[in-house]
C-alpha positions as CSV (number, residue, x, y, z in Angstrom):
1,M,0.0,0.0,0.0
2,T,1.4,3.4,-1.0
3,E,2.0,5.8,1.9
4,F,3.0,9.5,1.6
5,L,5.4,11.7,3.5
6,E,5.1,15.4,3.4
7,V,8.5,17.2,3.4
8,D,9.6,20.7,2.6
9,G,8.9,21.2,-1.0
10,G,6.6,18.3,-1.8
11,R,5.3,14.8,-1.1
12,L,7.2,11.5,-1.3
13,A,5.5,8.2,-2.0
14,Y,6.8,5.0,-0.4
15,D,5.7,1.6,0.8
16,V,7.0,-0.4,3.7
17,S,6.6,-4.0,4.7
18,G,8.2,-6.7,6.8
19,Q,9.7,-6.7,10.3
20,G,13.3,-6.4,11.4
21,R,16.3,-4.1,10.6
22,L,15.2,-1.2,8.4
23,I,16.4,-1.1,4.8
24,V,15.4,1.9,2.5
25,L,15.6,1.2,-1.2
26,S,16.0,4.2,-3.5
27,H,15.9,3.9,-7.3
28,G,17.8,5.9,-10.0
29,M,16.6,8.7,-12.3
30,G,13.9,7.9,-14.8
31,D,12.7,4.9,-12.8
32,N,10.3,4.2,-10.0
33,R,10.3,2.2,-6.8
34,S,8.8,-0.9,-8.4
35,A,12.3,-1.6,-9.9
36,Y,13.1,-3.0,-6.5
37,R,10.1,-5.3,-6.2
38,A,12.0,-8.6,-6.5
39,V,14.8,-7.5,-4.2
40,A,12.4,-6.1,-1.7
41,E,10.4,-9.3,-1.6
42,R,13.6,-11.3,-0.9
43,L,14.8,-9.0,1.8
44,K,11.5,-9.0,3.5
45,A,11.4,-12.8,3.4
46,S,14.8,-13.0,5.1
47,G,13.8,-10.8,8.0
48,Y,14.1,-7.2,7.1
49,R,11.7,-4.2,7.3
50,V,11.9,-2.8,3.7
51,A,10.8,0.6,2.6
52,C,10.8,1.5,-1.2
53,A,10.6,5.1,-2.0
54,D,9.9,7.1,-5.2
55,L,12.4,9.9,-5.8
56,R,11.0,13.4,-5.9
57,G,9.5,14.0,-9.3
58,H,9.2,10.2,-10.0
59,G,6.5,7.6,-9.7
60,E,3.8,8.7,-7.2
61,S,5.9,11.5,-5.7
62,T,5.1,15.0,-6.6
63,V,6.8,17.3,-9.1
64,G,7.6,21.0,-8.8
65,W,10.5,20.8,-6.3
66,A,12.9,23.6,-6.3
67,S,15.8,21.4,-7.3
68,Y,16.7,17.8,-7.9
69,T,20.3,17.1,-6.7
70,R,21.8,14.1,-4.9
71,T,21.9,16.3,-1.8
72,D,18.2,16.9,-2.1
73,T,17.5,13.2,-2.4
74,A,19.8,12.5,0.6
75,G,17.7,14.8,2.6
76,D,14.5,13.1,1.5
77,L,15.9,9.7,2.5
78,L,17.0,10.9,5.9
79,A,13.5,12.4,6.4
80,L,11.9,9.0,5.6
81,I,14.3,7.2,7.9
82,R,13.5,9.6,10.8
83,H,9.8,9.1,10.0
84,L,10.0,5.3,10.1
85,G,12.4,5.2,13.0
86,G,16.1,4.7,12.1
87,P,18.8,3.9,11.9
88,A,18.6,2.2,8.5
89,V,20.6,0.7,5.7
90,I,20.3,2.7,2.5
91,V,20.4,0.9,-0.9
92,G,20.8,3.5,-3.7
93,H,20.9,2.8,-7.4
94,S,22.7,5.0,-9.9
95,F,21.8,8.6,-9.0
96,S,20.7,7.5,-5.5
97,G,24.1,5.8,-4.9
98,G,25.5,9.3,-4.5
99,S,22.6,10.3,-2.3
100,A,23.3,7.3,0.0
101,T,26.9,8.5,0.4
102,I,25.7,12.0,1.3
103,A,23.1,10.8,3.8
104,A,25.7,8.5,5.5
105,A,28.2,11.3,5.8
106,R,25.7,13.9,6.9
107,E,23.8,11.9,9.6
108,P,25.9,8.8,10.6
109,E,23.6,8.1,13.5
110,L,20.7,7.5,11.0
111,V,22.6,5.4,8.5
112,D,24.4,2.3,9.7
113,A,25.4,0.8,6.3
114,I,25.1,1.8,2.6
115,V,24.8,-0.3,-0.6
116,E,25.4,1.5,-3.9
117,I,24.4,-0.2,-7.1
118,A,26.0,1.1,-10.3
119,P,26.4,4.5,-8.5
120,F,27.1,7.9,-10.0
121,T,29.0,9.0,-6.9
122,R,32.1,10.7,-8.5
123,A,32.4,13.5,-11.1
124,Q,32.5,11.9,-14.5
125,K,34.9,12.7,-17.4
126,V,33.9,11.4,-20.8
127,D,36.8,9.2,-21.9
128,A,37.4,10.2,-25.6
129,K,39.7,7.3,-26.3
130,A,37.2,4.8,-24.8
131,L,34.4,6.3,-26.9
132,L,36.4,5.3,-30.0
133,R,37.2,1.8,-29.0
134,N,34.2,0.8,-26.8
135,G,30.9,0.7,-28.7
136,R,28.8,-0.1,-25.7
137,Y,30.2,2.9,-23.7
138,R,29.8,5.2,-26.8
139,K,26.2,4.2,-27.3
140,G,25.4,4.6,-23.6
141,M,26.9,8.0,-23.3
142,T,25.2,9.2,-26.5
143,L,21.8,8.1,-25.3
144,L,22.2,9.5,-21.8
145,I,23.4,12.9,-23.0
146,G,20.7,13.0,-25.7
147,T,18.0,12.3,-23.1
148,A,19.3,15.0,-20.8
149,V,19.5,17.6,-23.6
150,L,16.3,16.7,-25.6
151,R,14.1,15.5,-22.7
152,N,12.8,12.7,-24.9
153,V,11.1,9.6,-23.5
154,G,11.9,7.6,-26.7
155,L,15.6,8.2,-26.2
156,W,15.4,7.2,-22.5
157,K,13.6,3.9,-23.6
158,R,16.4,3.3,-26.0
159,Y,18.9,3.8,-23.2
160,L,17.1,1.3,-21.0
161,D,17.1,-1.2,-23.9
162,H,20.9,-0.8,-24.1
163,A,21.5,-0.8,-20.3
164,Y,19.6,-4.1,-19.9
165,P,21.7,-6.6,-21.8
166,D,19.8,-9.4,-23.5
167,P,18.1,-11.6,-22.5
168,K,15.8,-9.0,-20.7
169,P,14.6,-9.9,-17.2
170,A,11.1,-11.1,-16.5
171,G,8.6,-8.2,-16.6
172,Y,10.9,-5.8,-18.4
173,A,8.4,-4.8,-21.2
174,A,5.7,-4.1,-18.6
175,H,8.0,-2.0,-16.5
176,V,9.2,0.1,-19.4
177,A,5.6,0.6,-20.5
178,T,4.8,1.9,-17.0
179,L,7.8,4.3,-17.2
180,D,6.7,5.4,-20.6
181,T,3.3,6.4,-19.2
182,E,4.8,8.1,-16.1
183,L,7.5,10.0,-17.9
184,S,5.0,11.3,-20.6
185,R,3.2,13.2,-17.9
186,P,3.9,17.0,-17.8
187,G,7.2,17.9,-16.2
188,R,8.5,14.4,-15.7
189,M,11.2,14.4,-18.4
190,A,12.3,17.8,-17.2
191,V,13.1,16.2,-13.9
192,V,15.1,13.4,-15.5
193,A,17.0,16.1,-17.5
194,K,17.8,18.1,-14.4
195,M,19.1,15.0,-12.6
196,G,21.1,13.9,-15.7
197,Q,22.7,17.3,-15.8
198,S,23.5,17.3,-12.0
199,A,27.1,16.5,-11.5
200,P,27.8,14.1,-8.6
201,T,30.4,16.5,-7.1
202,D,28.4,16.8,-3.9
203,A,28.6,13.0,-3.4
204,G,32.2,12.7,-4.4
205,A,33.3,15.4,-2.0
206,V,32.1,13.4,1.0
207,L,33.1,9.9,0.1
208,G,36.0,10.1,2.6
209,D,33.6,11.2,5.3
210,I,31.4,8.2,5.6
211,R,31.7,6.2,8.9
212,C,29.6,3.1,8.1
213,P,30.4,0.0,6.1
214,A,29.7,0.3,2.3
215,L,29.1,-2.1,-0.5
216,V,29.4,-1.1,-4.1
217,I,27.8,-3.4,-6.7
218,E,28.6,-3.1,-10.4
219,G,27.4,-5.0,-13.4
220,T,30.2,-6.1,-15.6
221,L,28.3,-5.0,-18.8
222,D,27.3,-1.6,-17.5
223,P,27.6,0.8,-20.5
224,D,27.9,3.9,-18.4
225,W,31.6,3.6,-17.9
226,P,34.5,2.2,-20.0
227,S,35.1,-0.2,-17.1
228,A,32.4,-0.6,-14.4
229,E,34.9,-2.6,-12.3
230,A,37.4,0.3,-12.4
231,E,34.7,2.9,-11.5
232,G,33.6,0.8,-8.6
233,A,37.1,0.3,-7.4
234,G,37.7,4.0,-7.6
235,I,34.7,4.7,-5.4
236,V,35.8,2.2,-2.8
237,A,39.3,3.6,-2.8
238,A,37.9,7.1,-2.0
239,M,36.2,5.8,1.1
240,P,37.9,5.5,4.4
241,E,40.2,2.5,4.5
242,G,38.5,-0.8,5.4
243,L,34.9,0.5,5.1
244,G,34.2,-0.2,1.4
245,R,34.1,-3.3,-0.7
246,L,33.2,-4.1,-4.3
247,E,31.0,-6.8,-5.7
248,L,30.7,-7.6,-9.4
249,V,27.6,-9.1,-11.0
250,E,28.7,-10.9,-14.1
251,G,26.6,-10.3,-17.2
252,A,24.6,-7.5,-15.6
253,G,24.2,-4.0,-17.1
254,H,23.2,-0.8,-15.2
255,Y,20.2,-2.5,-13.5
256,A,21.7,-5.5,-11.8
257,H,19.1,-5.4,-9.0
258,V,16.3,-5.9,-11.6
259,H,18.1,-8.3,-13.9
260,F,19.6,-10.5,-11.3
261,P,17.7,-10.0,-8.0
262,D,18.9,-13.2,-6.5
263,R,22.5,-12.4,-6.9
264,V,22.1,-8.8,-5.7
265,T,20.0,-9.8,-2.7
266,E,22.6,-12.5,-1.8
267,A,25.4,-9.9,-2.0
268,I,23.5,-7.5,0.3
269,Q,22.6,-10.2,2.8
270,T,26.2,-11.5,2.9
271,F,27.5,-7.9,3.3
272,L,25.1,-7.1,6.1
273,A,25.7,-10.4,7.9
274,A,29.5,-9.8,7.8
275,E,29.1,-6.2,8.9
276,A,26.9,-7.2,11.9
277,H,29.6,-9.5,13.2
278,N,32.4,-7.0,13.0
């Protein structure tokens, strides 16, 4: 059942189920909270209280916010954790990976672990040489930049088709059809464009300030970087020594949690079990 939280500037939609340690799942730009459905079900079944939230300007959350930065989303996640009774683990995908970093650095008493899936957490530099030799990366960057500039739902759908390697996961077509409907509503693609143009410098600046354990999950076929493994390793290296670790999901693109929910859930559970015993 959808619930709503009123915060400064708008209203956030979320759902929560299960009992146990609180985990808040936050999706990436141009998506909605149903992307976590399979992971949420598995975490709930294994004894967690799971909250899935729609980003501001996405899903059932409202539009018309003053801004759409990772810092803004971090504030939204912290407000939800306070409302539900923290502390919590934050799992953030893509754009929200940076938000998880900021939330953990800002209010460590509310965030006891973070998981970042294919995160945009550091300032990106387009690698011109990689664009020439790496067709997957070249196509991904072209579609992402084109979506941000033109605010075109069709380009975003083409990006999703590229970012989910074949064979597509179960329910993929239905999920994209829902996103098509949502993003065709007034103002929605403007939100995606603003997020796409928002550099993750705010997140990168505080990577060294986190105080909780962190797991970075990367799909080996993610087209958003010349090497997803190298990007993930760079993020971990920027964290305080001993707090971060990297997990690779072979064959996954940018949406490992949707494509391979069993693998991603197992990685999260193993990480949290090890962290609890340290």
